[in-house]
Backbone bond lengths (Angstrom), bond angles and torsions (degrees), N, CA, C in turn:
res aa  C-N    CA-C-N  psi(-1)  N-CA   C-N-CA  omega(-1)  CA-C   N-CA-C  phi
1 X - - - 1.420 - - 1.469 109.01 -
2 X 1.331 117.97 137.78 1.448 123.69 -179.12 1.545 111.88 -63.25
3 X 1.349 117.89 145.67 1.545 121.51 173.86 1.449 111.48 -55.13
4 X 1.271 116.38 137.84 1.532 120.83 179.21 1.413 119.74 77.15
5 X 1.332 118.40 -7.38 1.425 121.40 178.67 1.546 110.86 -87.18
6 X 1.261 118.67 132.66 1.488 126.82 176.62 1.471 109.56 -113.36
7 X 1.223 120.17 126.19 1.429 122.80 177.80 1.553 112.98 -120.55
8 X 1.299 117.75 119.99 1.482 121.94 179.74 1.548 111.79 -89.45
9 X 1.395 115.10 123.95 1.433 122.33 179.59 1.412 111.58 -124.43
10 X 1.353 120.23 158.10 1.381 125.19 175.81 1.534 115.92 -114.44
11 X 1.280 119.96 135.04 1.330 124.94 172.17 1.529 110.03 -110.06
12 X 1.352 116.83 161.49 1.439 120.18 -177.48 1.538 109.38 -113.51
13 X 1.318 120.51 122.65 1.363 126.81 -178.27 1.542 108.03 -80.96
14 X 1.345 116.02 176.15 1.484 123.06 -176.48 1.532 112.76 -57.19
15 X 1.382 114.60 -40.67 1.419 123.59 -175.67 1.553 115.92 -85.85
16 X 1.352 111.57 4.04 1.473 117.33 -178.57 1.482 115.68 91.38
17 X 1.399 114.81 -8.08 1.543 116.68 175.76 1.528 110.61 -62.34
18 X 1.325 113.95 139.60 1.440 115.48 176.65 1.527 105.99 -91.85
19 X 1.336 116.11 139.40 1.382 125.93 -178.93 1.565 113.51 -120.77
20 X 1.326 113.33 109.94 1.487 118.07 -176.15 1.461 112.27 -85.09
21 X 1.360 114.89 148.05 1.513 120.19 174.59 1.536 110.54 -149.65
22 X 1.295 117.30 143.21 1.411 124.27 178.39 1.540 110.71 -94.63
23 X 1.371 112.26 133.49 1.442 113.18 -176.64 1.509 106.12 -118.92
24 X 1.321 118.93 145.42 1.422 126.37 -179.24 1.623 109.71 -155.61
25 X 1.264 115.96 146.32 1.496 119.89 172.88 1.443 111.15 91.98
26 X 1.345 113.88 -169.87 1.379 124.76 -176.37 1.535 114.64 -150.01
27 X 1.343 117.19 148.21 1.406 121.57 -175.76 1.537 110.66 120.58
28 X 1.278 115.47 -168.31 1.479 118.29 178.58 1.564 115.07 -52.64
29 X 1.367 115.94 143.48 1.472 120.11 -175.35 1.526 115.59 -72.17
30 X 1.277 119.54 129.05 1.405 122.31 -179.66 1.614 106.36 -132.58
31 X 1.360 114.09 120.84 1.498 114.83 175.63 1.472 111.66 -99.35
32 X 1.398 114.81 134.66 1.413 122.71 179.20 1.534 110.36 -108.38
33 X 1.344 117.02 125.86 1.394 124.66 -169.59 1.541 107.78 -117.01
34 X 1.323 123.17 115.86 1.369 125.25 -170.45 1.481 114.05 -83.28
35 X 1.437 117.67 176.92 1.382 123.98 -177.28 1.497 111.32 -99.18
36 X 1.335 116.94 -171.26 1.474 124.44 176.66 1.523 109.96 -68.35
37 X 1.374 118.78 150.27 1.457 125.45 -177.66 1.485 111.28 55.70
38 X 1.345 120.05 31.01 1.291 128.80 -179.92 1.635 111.14 -135.60
39 X 1.388 110.50 160.45 1.429 110.04 173.25 1.608 105.57 -144.54
40 X 1.327 126.22 -175.95 1.352 127.74 -171.46 1.541 110.24 -61.98
41 X 1.371 118.51 -39.15 1.415 122.33 -174.67 1.560 111.73 -58.17
42 X 1.325 121.08 -27.40 1.403 127.29 -166.31 1.549 106.06 -79.61
43 X 1.389 115.39 -9.53 1.520 115.21 -179.50 1.507 109.62 -114.24
44 X 1.376 120.10 25.14 1.396 129.47 -175.51 1.626 106.51 -61.85
45 X 1.283 118.42 -45.17 1.478 119.16 179.79 1.469 115.53 -59.76
46 X 1.398 113.64 -45.60 1.377 124.64 173.69 1.700 112.97 -56.74
47 X 1.336 108.63 -47.42 1.450 113.06 -177.23 1.592 107.87 -67.15
48 X 1.290 119.26 -43.13 1.441 120.62 -179.31 1.493 114.08 -61.23
49 X 1.357 113.68 -32.88 1.446 116.62 179.68 1.473 113.20 -73.75
50 X 1.297 118.71 -27.12 1.418 125.22 176.27 1.500 118.86 -87.17
51 X 1.386 117.46 -15.94 1.383 124.73 -169.23 1.505 115.00 -65.82
52 X 1.386 115.79 -20.99 1.414 116.74 -179.53 1.530 110.03 -75.97
53 X 1.233 122.95 -16.89 1.422 126.53 -176.47 1.522 116.45 -115.35
54 X 1.341 117.69 -22.14 1.342 125.79 -174.82 1.640 111.66 -131.79
55 X 1.339 116.00 153.63 1.425 118.32 161.17 1.609 106.88 -88.28
56 X 1.341 112.76 107.57 1.530 117.65 -168.25 1.580 102.48 -97.59
57 X 1.405 112.67 125.56 1.438 117.34 170.88 1.570 107.89 -113.44
58 X 1.317 113.11 110.84 1.471 121.28 -173.76 1.591 103.41 -99.61
59 X 1.429 110.93 114.09 1.431 119.59 -178.32 1.556 115.68 -77.45
60 X 1.362 117.40 140.19 1.396 122.58 163.41 1.538 103.53 -89.48
61 X 1.328 127.16 106.01 1.457 123.04 176.76 1.414 106.53 -66.02
62 X 1.399 114.17 160.20 1.379 121.04 -177.61 1.514 116.07 -56.32
63 X 1.406 116.33 138.22 1.442 123.15 -176.14 1.520 111.49 98.01
64 X 1.379 119.89 9.13 1.396 118.04 171.63 1.637 109.96 -155.54
65 X 1.236 110.36 164.66 1.450 115.75 176.71 1.483 118.01 58.87
66 X 1.324 122.35 -133.17 1.450 125.31 179.85 1.538 110.69 -85.40
67 X 1.332 116.09 -0.51 1.508 117.86 -179.66 1.522 113.34 -87.87
68 X 1.336 114.62 157.54 1.484 116.96 179.19 1.472 112.39 -75.63
69 X 1.333 119.69 -179.77 1.327 127.94 -169.01 1.559 111.24 -72.27
70 X 1.371 113.59 162.12 1.553 116.22 174.56 1.479 109.86 -61.11
71 X 1.243 115.55 -41.05 1.573 121.68 -173.63 1.414 116.31 83.51
72 X 1.324 122.46 161.77 1.386 128.27 -174.82 1.476 110.76 -67.63
73 X 1.383 119.72 -33.78 1.444 122.35 179.42 1.467 116.98 -96.40
74 X 1.400 111.08 32.27 1.481 116.54 -178.98 1.499 113.26 -54.15
75 X 1.352 113.96 132.56 1.570 113.93 171.98 1.618 102.76 -159.26
76 X 1.226 115.15 -178.70 1.398 119.29 -168.39 1.584 110.80 -75.65
77 X 1.396 116.21 -23.62 1.424 118.14 173.12 1.404 116.20 -62.72
78 X 1.442 116.52 -28.38 1.431 119.32 175.02 1.552 112.19 -68.83
79 X 1.398 114.29 -43.29 1.380 116.50 176.69 1.519 115.41 -66.26
80 X 1.284 120.31 -31.93 1.426 123.12 173.80 1.558 110.26 -64.49
81 X 1.262 112.74 -43.47 1.484 118.65 174.92 1.481 114.85 -58.71
82 X 1.295 112.31 -44.93 1.595 115.38 174.38 1.504 112.22 -57.46
83 X 1.390 115.20 -46.60 1.506 112.21 -176.40 1.529 109.42 -65.74
84 X 1.350 116.97 -39.62 1.418 121.19 -178.85 1.609 108.70 -58.33
85 X 1.290 117.86 -39.20 1.395 125.37 -177.81 1.576 108.32 -62.18
86 X 1.239 113.28 -48.31 1.543 120.80 -177.61 1.509 110.26 -65.12
87 X 1.345 116.81 -36.30 1.407 118.99 -179.83 1.516 109.48 -74.03
88 X 1.313 115.30 -34.33 1.530 116.41 176.89 1.437 106.02 -69.52
89 X 1.250 122.59 -45.76 1.444 121.67 -178.03 1.429 115.79 -61.53
90 X 1.317 121.09 -42.29 1.449 124.24 179.96 1.520 117.48 -87.97
91 X 1.341 117.10 -18.09 1.495 120.88 -179.02 1.496 107.71 77.57
92 X 1.277 120.68 7.97 1.517 124.92 179.74 1.549 107.77 -70.53
93 X 1.372 116.64 151.90 1.404 119.01 175.55 1.533 114.50 -131.34
94 X 1.444 113.94 1.99 1.403 119.10 177.24 1.614 108.32 -114.88
95 X 1.369 111.39 148.29 1.382 117.74 -178.63 1.514 115.34 -138.04
96 X 1.310 118.80 133.06 1.448 115.61 165.70 1.499 108.20 -115.78
97 X 1.260 119.66 138.00 1.495 125.12 -170.53 1.562 107.44 -136.94
98 X 1.408 114.43 136.19 1.383 112.74 176.28 1.427 113.55 -120.57
99 X 1.390 118.67 143.68 1.489 125.59 175.84 1.558 111.82 56.80
100 X 1.313 117.53 -121.80 1.465 121.73 174.77 1.617 112.40 -53.62
101 X 1.231 113.30 -43.35 1.439 116.99 170.89 1.533 116.56 -52.79
102 X 1.264 116.02 -38.38 1.523 125.74 173.93 1.465 109.59 -61.72
103 X 1.343 122.93 -41.91 1.315 126.59 173.82 1.547 113.07 -56.38
104 X 1.325 107.87 -49.05 1.592 113.12 -177.59 1.536 108.86 -69.70
105 X 1.238 118.20 -33.49 1.558 117.27 179.65 1.522 112.63 -66.42
106 X 1.432 115.69 -40.60 1.442 118.35 176.11 1.510 110.46 -68.56
107 X 1.289 121.92 -45.42 1.397 123.49 174.96 1.523 111.27 -55.29
108 X 1.369 121.73 -40.71 1.429 125.46 -179.56 1.503 111.90 -61.28
109 X 1.352 117.53 -41.97 1.423 123.70 173.71 1.520 112.38 -52.82
110 X 1.443 111.56 -48.08 1.391 118.84 -177.21 1.622 114.23 -71.27
111 X 1.345 115.57 -38.54 1.467 122.88 -169.17 1.522 112.86 -96.94
112 X 1.315 115.85 -26.00 1.491 121.32 -171.08 1.515 109.63 -127.61
113 X 1.315 118.68 75.76 1.427 116.18 177.38 1.481 115.12 -65.81
114 X 1.354 115.14 -17.44 1.425 123.74 174.21 1.494 118.43 -64.01
115 X 1.360 109.84 -16.87 1.510 116.84 -175.86 1.588 107.10 -76.39
116 X 1.320 114.69 -23.46 1.459 116.02 175.14 1.604 117.76 56.89
117 X 1.365 109.09 51.15 1.404 113.29 176.45 1.564 112.87 -81.12
118 X 1.273 118.54 112.64 1.422 121.60 -170.32 1.508 112.98 -86.43
119 X 1.363 115.61 -35.30 1.428 126.33 -179.27 1.538 111.03 -137.23
120 X 1.311 113.74 132.09 1.543 115.60 -178.12 1.464 110.80 -134.08
121 X 1.271 114.40 141.50 1.478 120.11 170.86 1.494 105.91 -132.12
122 X 1.347 113.05 139.25 1.448 122.16 -176.33 1.526 110.32 -134.54
123 X 1.374 118.92 133.83 1.390 123.53 173.75 1.561 108.45 -99.62
124 X 1.377 121.05 108.92 1.448 123.25 172.92 1.528 113.56 44.96
125 X 1.397 116.59 66.06 1.453 116.06 -177.60 1.517 107.46 -63.97
126 X 1.425 116.76 144.30 1.439 127.92 -174.89 1.558 110.91 -77.78
127 X 1.390 111.36 61.21 1.458 110.84 174.49 1.478 113.16 -95.09
128 X 1.296 118.91 144.54 1.385 126.34 176.61 1.489 109.04 -95.27
129 X 1.313 115.91 108.41 1.498 123.56 -179.06 1.492 109.22 -102.54
130 X 1.333 114.87 120.38 1.452 119.55 178.38 1.480 116.44 46.18
131 X 1.414 113.23 43.50 1.513 121.64 174.29 1.480 113.01 84.34
132 X 1.268 118.04 17.16 1.473 120.23 -175.83 1.512 115.95 -60.50
133 X 1.420 116.14 -34.21 1.455 120.43 175.55 1.452 110.31 -102.21
134 X 1.432 113.59 128.46 1.480 120.03 -179.32 1.527 114.68 -105.17
135 X 1.292 115.62 152.92 1.448 118.33 -178.94 1.595 108.65 -100.11
136 X 1.287 119.75 3.83 1.493 121.76 -174.84 1.434 113.01 -55.74
137 X 1.243 119.75 -31.62 1.421 121.65 -168.55 1.600 108.74 -93.29
138 X 1.255 122.03 -7.92 1.466 125.92 -174.81 1.513 107.94 -60.92
139 X 1.390 126.29 -38.90 1.427 119.91 175.39 1.462 114.11 -57.91
140 X 1.279 123.46 -38.79 1.386 126.86 175.96 1.570 110.67 -58.14
141 X 1.293 113.93 -45.87 1.409 117.50 177.83 1.569 110.96 -59.28
142 X 1.283 116.86 -50.11 1.437 124.43 -174.09 1.518 111.04 -63.00
143 X 1.332 117.55 -38.98 1.475 120.99 177.22 1.525 109.77 -68.39
144 X 1.390 119.55 -39.20 1.473 119.01 172.53 1.467 117.43 -59.76
145 X 1.278 112.90 -35.46 1.494 121.16 178.35 1.594 108.98 -66.90
146 X 1.315 116.78 -50.34 1.367 122.96 -178.36 1.481 111.69 -59.99
147 X 1.274 116.04 -32.65 1.544 121.14 -177.57 1.514 113.16 -98.16
148 X 1.246 116.90 10.13 1.532 124.82 178.81 1.548 108.53 53.99
149 X 1.358 116.95 44.60 1.437 122.99 172.47 1.519 111.58 -105.48
150 X 1.327 112.41 79.02 1.574 118.03 -168.21 1.524 106.85 -64.17
151 X 1.356 121.44 -47.76 1.356 121.19 -178.66 1.590 113.10 -52.48
152 X 1.296 113.19 -46.05 1.427 118.55 179.91 1.573 113.37 -64.78
153 X 1.296 115.02 -32.51 1.487 122.04 176.99 1.550 109.84 -62.58
154 X 1.385 109.54 -52.87 1.527 117.20 -179.12 1.493 109.47 -60.48
155 X 1.329 118.25 -41.59 1.507 120.65 175.95 1.448 114.71 -59.84
156 X 1.338 116.45 -39.47 1.488 122.83 -179.97 1.569 109.48 -62.42
157 X 1.276 116.47 -38.84 1.464 125.12 177.16 1.475 108.46 -62.39
158 X 1.373 115.29 -55.32 1.488 123.40 -172.85 1.464 106.14 -60.98
159 X 1.271 119.39 -45.48 1.537 117.52 -178.39 1.496 114.88 -74.89
160 X 1.345 116.13 -40.27 1.465 121.31 175.95 1.513 114.51 -58.29
161 X 1.354 115.58 -40.02 1.496 116.80 178.80 1.486 113.35 -98.38
162 X 1.313 119.64 13.18 1.501 121.14 178.61 1.508 109.78 61.08
163 X 1.324 118.71 41.98 1.464 120.80 179.65 1.463 112.13 -112.12
164 X 1.393 120.47 10.21 1.393 121.85 -171.99 1.553 116.10 -71.93
165 X 1.347 116.52 -23.61 1.431 121.93 175.80 1.501 111.00 55.78
166 X 1.293 121.28 -129.25 1.431 126.42 -173.88 1.523 111.89 -64.99
167 X 1.440 116.74 -24.46 1.429 119.09 173.76 1.498 115.33 -55.41
168 X 1.269 120.40 -23.64 1.416 128.61 174.56 1.562 112.47 -58.38
169 X 1.332 116.01 -31.69 1.456 122.29 -176.36 1.556 105.64 -78.36
170 X 1.242 123.04 -15.57 1.453 126.08 -177.61 1.511 108.56 -81.89
171 X 1.350 117.27 131.45 1.548 121.97 176.86 1.508 110.21 -41.99
172 X 1.289 121.97 139.80 1.418 123.57 -177.32 1.593 111.89 -58.27
173 X 1.301 113.61 -41.67 1.547 117.61 179.57 1.526 112.45 -58.82
174 X 1.359 117.90 -21.18 1.465 123.66 -172.64 1.492 114.06 -104.44
175 X 1.279 117.79 -8.14 1.487 122.29 -175.98 1.501 114.47 -57.51
176 X 1.361 114.62 -49.04 1.393 121.95 -177.55 1.576 113.08 -64.01
177 X 1.333 109.02 -42.26 1.592 116.15 174.28 1.568 111.99 -57.87
178 X 1.387 116.21 -42.42 1.392 121.66 -179.50 1.613 106.45 -62.65
179 X 1.198 118.49 -50.24 1.478 121.65 -179.18 1.548 112.08 -61.51
180 X 1.331 116.89 -39.39 1.425 117.57 -179.73 1.552 111.12 -66.44
181 X 1.308 115.98 -31.84 1.522 122.54 172.02 1.575 110.12 -58.96
182 X 1.388 111.15 -39.69 1.477 113.75 -172.48 1.617 112.23 -82.29
183 X 1.376 112.03 -28.70 1.434 116.68 -171.81 1.614 106.32 -93.12
184 X 1.217 116.48 94.46 1.427 120.08 -177.45 1.588 113.81 -129.83
185 X 1.231 118.64 147.81 1.454 119.45 172.42 1.454 112.18 57.22
186 X 1.412 123.80 -131.16 1.391 128.59 -173.04 1.546 109.97 -55.04
187 X 1.242 112.20 -43.21 1.511 116.85 -170.81 1.521 104.36 -69.43
188 X 1.287 125.09 -37.63 1.492 120.46 173.36 1.482 116.84 -62.37
189 X 1.390 115.59 -39.02 1.472 122.45 173.24 1.557 110.65 -61.38
190 X 1.299 118.63 -41.91 1.424 120.37 -177.57 1.524 111.31 -65.90
191 X 1.356 115.69 -42.06 1.542 119.88 -175.90 1.529 105.03 -69.04
192 X 1.342 119.19 -46.08 1.472 122.59 178.24 1.534 111.35 -50.18
193 X 1.305 113.59 -45.74 1.511 116.37 -176.13 1.587 111.71 -74.25
194 X 1.346 114.74 -26.46 1.437 113.51 -175.18 1.548 113.39 -91.52
195 X 1.325 117.43 -21.51 1.456 116.68 -175.06 1.466 117.79 -56.54
196 X 1.377 122.73 -33.39 1.425 117.72 175.54 1.472 117.05 -69.26
197 X 1.303 120.18 -10.42 1.495 120.89 178.28 1.547 109.91 -82.59
198 X 1.288 118.49 -14.05 1.498 118.24 -168.32 1.557 110.03 -75.22
199 X 1.307 116.54 -53.94 1.491 121.39 -174.90 1.580 110.17 -49.53
200 X 1.346 120.64 -53.55 1.472 121.94 177.29 1.550 114.70 -53.20
201 X 1.382 113.58 -36.10 1.481 117.21 -178.70 1.554 106.31 -76.90
202 X 1.242 122.30 -41.30 1.445 118.68 176.73 1.491 114.75 -62.62
203 X 1.336 116.85 -33.89 1.496 120.22 -176.98 1.629 106.60 -72.80
204 X 1.355 116.69 -31.35 1.448 120.30 170.53 1.472 113.55 -61.08
205 X 1.404 117.43 -49.28 1.365 126.14 179.10 1.562 111.44 -55.88
206 X 1.346 114.36 -47.95 1.457 121.59 173.97 1.521 111.79 -60.36
207 X 1.175 121.07 -45.94 1.455 126.91 -176.91 1.488 108.74 -61.46
208 X 1.407 120.56 -29.04 1.403 124.28 172.98 1.440 121.38 -86.91
209 X 1.328 111.48 7.96 1.524 118.82 -173.43 1.592 107.23 -52.47
210 X 1.322 112.75 136.47 1.555 114.81 177.88 1.511 104.08 -155.89
211 X 1.430 111.30 -176.78 1.382 118.41 169.64 1.545 119.91 -83.47
212 X 1.343 108.53 0.58 1.453 118.63 174.86 1.626 110.78 93.12
213 X 1.278 115.07 -12.70 1.475 113.60 -173.41 1.450 113.33 -65.25
214 X 1.318 120.38 -23.48 1.421 121.47 -174.89 1.525 113.43 -63.01
215 X 1.406 114.60 -24.02 1.528 120.84 -176.48 1.502 106.87 -78.37
216 X 1.313 120.91 3.19 1.523 119.22 173.94 1.563 107.18 -70.60
217 X 1.370 118.91 -10.58 1.254 124.82 -178.64 1.637 110.22 -81.97
218 X 1.315 116.79 -9.01 1.474 120.58 -177.41 1.516 105.65 -85.01
219 X 1.359 115.05 97.12 1.393 115.10 -175.28 1.546 108.70 -95.23
220 X 1.260 120.48 3.99 1.503 121.33 -178.41 1.617 108.52 -67.82
221 X 1.238 117.62 146.44 1.442 122.61 174.38 1.572 107.56 -61.50
222 X 1.364 118.40 116.44 1.436 118.91 -168.19 1.574 108.11 -130.39
223 X 1.373 118.08 134.93 1.350 128.65 166.09 1.467 111.15 -96.25
224 X 1.340 118.20 129.91 1.441 126.58 178.23 1.484 105.96 -110.74
225 X 1.374 113.51 119.91 1.480 124.03 174.23 1.533 112.75 -102.86
226 X 1.357 114.82 138.08 1.414 118.91 -176.89 1.582 109.35 -135.75
227 X 1.346 117.85 138.33 1.421 116.10 174.07 1.473 110.98 -86.95
228 X 1.314 119.00 136.89 1.403 127.41 -178.73 1.575 111.93 -52.16
229 X 1.263 118.20 -37.15 1.378 126.46 -174.80 1.546 119.67 -106.54
230 X 1.417 113.66 18.26 1.385 123.31 -173.74 1.538 110.90 -75.48
231 X 1.313 119.68 157.07 1.391 122.08 173.59 1.572 117.34 -52.23
232 X 1.308 119.65 142.33 1.412 121.19 -173.96 1.421 116.17 -54.68
233 X 1.305 120.06 -38.46 1.521 123.39 -177.71 1.581 112.49 -62.01
234 X 1.335 112.18 -33.50 1.412 119.13 -176.33 1.622 106.53 -83.29
235 X 1.157 119.29 -37.00 1.521 117.12 169.31 1.465 112.14 -59.94
236 X 1.317 119.02 -40.22 1.449 124.12 -178.35 1.612 104.88 -64.56
237 X 1.240 121.02 -39.34 1.520 123.97 178.28 1.562 104.92 -60.48
238 X 1.261 118.21 -45.51 1.536 115.79 179.20 1.564 111.45 -62.96
239 X 1.393 114.33 -44.45 1.417 114.48 -177.43 1.515 113.20 -60.68
240 X 1.401 110.91 -41.99 1.457 115.10 176.96 1.552 116.71 -60.57
241 X 1.280 112.75 -43.06 1.537 122.39 179.44 1.544 109.45 -60.63
242 X 1.314 114.63 -44.20 1.418 122.88 -179.01 1.503 108.18 -57.94
243 X 1.307 118.91 -41.10 1.438 123.57 179.21 1.509 114.08 -79.32
244 X 1.396 119.20 -22.06 1.408 121.87 -170.59 1.493 113.06 -99.12
245 X 1.372 115.59 -41.08 1.486 117.83 -175.35 1.530 108.80 -74.74
246 X 1.335 114.19 138.08 1.454 117.33 -174.08 1.537 112.43 -65.09
247 X 1.303 120.40 -30.12 1.455 121.17 -170.03 1.551 107.61 -133.30
248 X 1.318 118.12 61.76 1.442 123.60 -175.14 1.584 111.70 -117.51
249 X 1.249 115.68 140.75 1.445 128.61 170.71 1.482 115.05 -119.95
250 X 1.329 123.66 149.21 1.434 119.74 179.30 1.497 111.26 -124.24
251 X 1.324 114.33 140.12 1.493 121.03 174.71 1.535 103.87 -124.77
252 X 1.349 121.79 137.49 1.423 130.99 175.24 1.433 110.51 -103.21
253 X 1.376 118.84 121.62 1.482 122.68 176.84 1.453 108.26 -88.88
254 X 1.468 112.34 114.91 1.470 113.75 -175.50 1.542 114.44 -74.78
255 X 1.191 114.44 159.26 1.512 127.14 177.86 1.537 108.00 49.96
256 X 1.283 121.19 47.01 1.447 129.99 177.05 1.531 111.49 -151.09
257 X 1.383 108.83 155.09 1.430 116.74 176.48 1.613 113.20 -113.49
258 X 1.296 118.30 -144.02 1.411 118.23 -171.42 1.642 109.15 -70.82
259 X 1.276 118.39 -26.15 1.495 119.16 -175.50 1.562 110.07 -93.99
260 X 1.360 116.25 35.80 1.478 117.57 -179.31 1.525 110.77 -60.64
261 X 1.359 120.61 -42.69 1.390 118.09 -168.94 1.551 115.20 -73.84
262 X 1.371 112.85 -27.35 1.588 114.99 -172.15 1.497 111.72 -108.09
263 X 1.418 118.79 -23.15 1.438 120.54 -169.26 1.594 110.85 -130.53
264 X 1.310 115.97 -49.11 1.466 118.97 -167.22 1.558 114.26 -84.61
265 X 1.310 112.67 -58.61 1.477 117.00 -176.06 1.589 112.40 -139.92
266 X 1.271 114.28 62.30 1.505 118.34 -178.22 1.496 110.72 -66.14
267 X 1.385 120.98 -25.22 1.443 117.06 -172.66 1.543 102.93 -83.18
268 X 1.349 120.36 -33.10 1.521 120.53 174.91 1.449 113.00 -61.17
269 X 1.364 113.80 -48.04 1.423 121.63 173.94 1.530 114.64 -52.57
270 X 1.372 113.42 -48.98 1.530 119.81 175.48 1.500 111.89 -56.40
271 X 1.370 117.43 -37.69 1.490 118.65 -177.43 1.547 108.53 -67.80
272 X 1.355 115.18 -43.84 1.413 120.31 179.38 1.534 114.12 -61.07
273 X 1.345 113.41 -40.02 1.456 121.84 178.90 1.518 111.27 -68.27
274 X 1.350 117.96 -36.04 1.469 123.13 -177.56 1.529 108.15 -70.44
275 X 1.345 115.47 -41.56 1.479 117.33 179.75 1.495 107.82 -65.91
276 X 1.253 121.79 -39.24 1.502 122.78 -176.30 1.485 111.83 -74.00
277 X 1.264 120.80 -52.76 1.440 124.20 -176.45 1.567 115.36 -70.17
278 X 1.354 114.92 -19.35 1.528 113.13 176.98 1.562 108.98 -97.81
């Protein structure tokens, strides 16, 4: 594939849902699976950095982009089927997955051996270990969506999942105003479209809450990436998986938090992935 050319393709999942993905670069196939409140386009810098060495297939998970809706019966099995469909369509056997995408990738290894993931890298998978993820904030998110208060919805997610970072230093009464100033134009439209996908994904993560021991069944060679400044509960997930997965290694991305692959340090993440997958 020519440098700089991005081709959008559709795969068909088990339930007939079409799953879109963007392909760029040349070399061995690598599928990139994004997190919640994100879509394929948010990983463009990461994809571009990897495209010289890999054919990078960046997925729009269901509910966004060129892919079909989440659907009323949305569950993790649907997401696993989607990933399996993209892997089958592309012939790729390597996966990098971020946040909720990391949960999907780990569950796919457990539930879909036919997917044949040979090498896996995950950045802070959104696992709820012993009740670490709460649903208490979801009503605030759903009210914000119903009232078209996009900034309030994004703030509910950031606070509910402990991803607010420096925004926590801003007085409570000013936080929404700060976000409104940041969310303008195309970014505002993107967040408005993505907000409804978040609550179903959080409920899936909570429904899979465990001690983490079940992931001892992930025998795939796995790289675990962690942000140096990520929330404690996500760093604990990485520590637990390092001890639990039979074939796991860990790399810490310095000067970065949970959004290292898409916002903070995509080039550093790309370098770690390049070293691992080659």
